[in-house]
C-alpha positions in Angstrom: -2.3 -129.0 -31.3 1.0 -127.3 -29.1 4.1 -129.4 -29.1 4.5 -130.1 -25.7 7.7 -132.3 -24.4 8.0 -135.6 -24.8 10.2 -138.0 -22.6 13.1 -139.4 -24.1 12.0 -143.0 -25.1 15.3 -144.6 -23.1 13.4 -143.4 -19.6 10.3 -144.6 -20.6 9.4 -148.4 -18.8 8.1 -150.4 -21.2 3.5 -150.3 -20.7 4.7 -146.2 -20.9 6.0 -146.7 -24.2 3.5 -149.2 -25.3 0.6 -147.0 -24.0 2.2 -143.8 -26.0 2.0 -146.0 -29.1 -1.3 -146.9 -28.7 -2.4 -142.9 -28.5 -0.7 -142.2 -31.2 -2.4 -144.6 -33.1 -5.7 -143.6 -31.7 -4.8 -140.1 -32.9 -4.1 -141.1 -36.2 -7.0 -143.2 -36.5 -9.3 -140.6 -35.7 -7.6 -138.1 -37.4 -6.4 -135.9 -35.0 -3.1 -135.4 -35.7 -2.4 -132.2 -37.8 -1.3 -132.7 -41.3 2.4 -130.6 -40.1 2.5 -133.0 -37.1 1.9 -136.6 -38.8 5.5 -137.2 -39.8 6.7 -136.5 -35.9 4.1 -138.6 -35.1 5.0 -141.2 -36.9 8.2 -141.2 -35.8 8.0 -141.2 -32.6 5.8 -144.2 -32.8 8.6 -146.1 -34.9 11.4 -145.5 -32.2 8.6 -146.1 -29.1 8.4 -149.1 -31.2 11.5 -150.7 -31.7 12.5 -149.8 -28.3 9.6 -152.1 -26.9 10.8 -154.3 -29.2 14.8 -154.0 -27.9 13.2 -154.1 -24.7 11.4 -158.1 -25.7 14.1 -159.0 -27.6 16.5 -158.4 -23.9 13.7 -159.8 -22.0 13.2 -162.9 -23.8 16.9 -164.1 -24.2 17.2 -163.5 -20.0 14.2 -165.5 -19.7 15.4 -167.7 -22.3 19.2 -168.2 -20.1 17.5 -168.8 -16.9 15.4 -171.2 -17.9 18.0 -173.0 -19.1 20.0 -172.7 -15.8 17.4 -174.8 -14.8 16.9 -177.7 -17.1 19.3 -181.2 -16.3 22.4 -181.3 -18.3 21.9 -183.6 -21.4 23.6 -187.0 -20.7 26.9 -187.3 -23.2 26.4 -189.3 -25.9 27.5 -193.1 -25.6 31.0 -193.5 -27.3 30.5 -195.4 -31.0 31.1 -199.1 -31.2 34.4 -200.1 -32.4 33.9 -202.2 -35.7 34.2 -205.4 -35.7 37.5 -206.2 -37.6 38.9 -202.5 -37.1 42.1 -202.4 -38.1 42.6 -206.0 -39.0 43.6 -206.2 -43.2 41.4 -207.8 -45.4 40.9 -211.6 -45.8 
């Protein structure tokens, strides 16, 4: 299999990265990958999966932040009532 120029992971969209991982997995499962290329394929898959995970985590944080802005603020907790007889010496 001829070495083709791979797009840097940072330049791929999320869906392009997922698609490439799926292609790599399909080649590995069908044993279409030459032993000499196996490590490179696995390395590329790990890079793609790491990038996808990072994007998912970033998006999750952003969405949670946006949603939290929609929630009404929690009301302040009421002050605790003063203890009866507080400050008086024991009888």
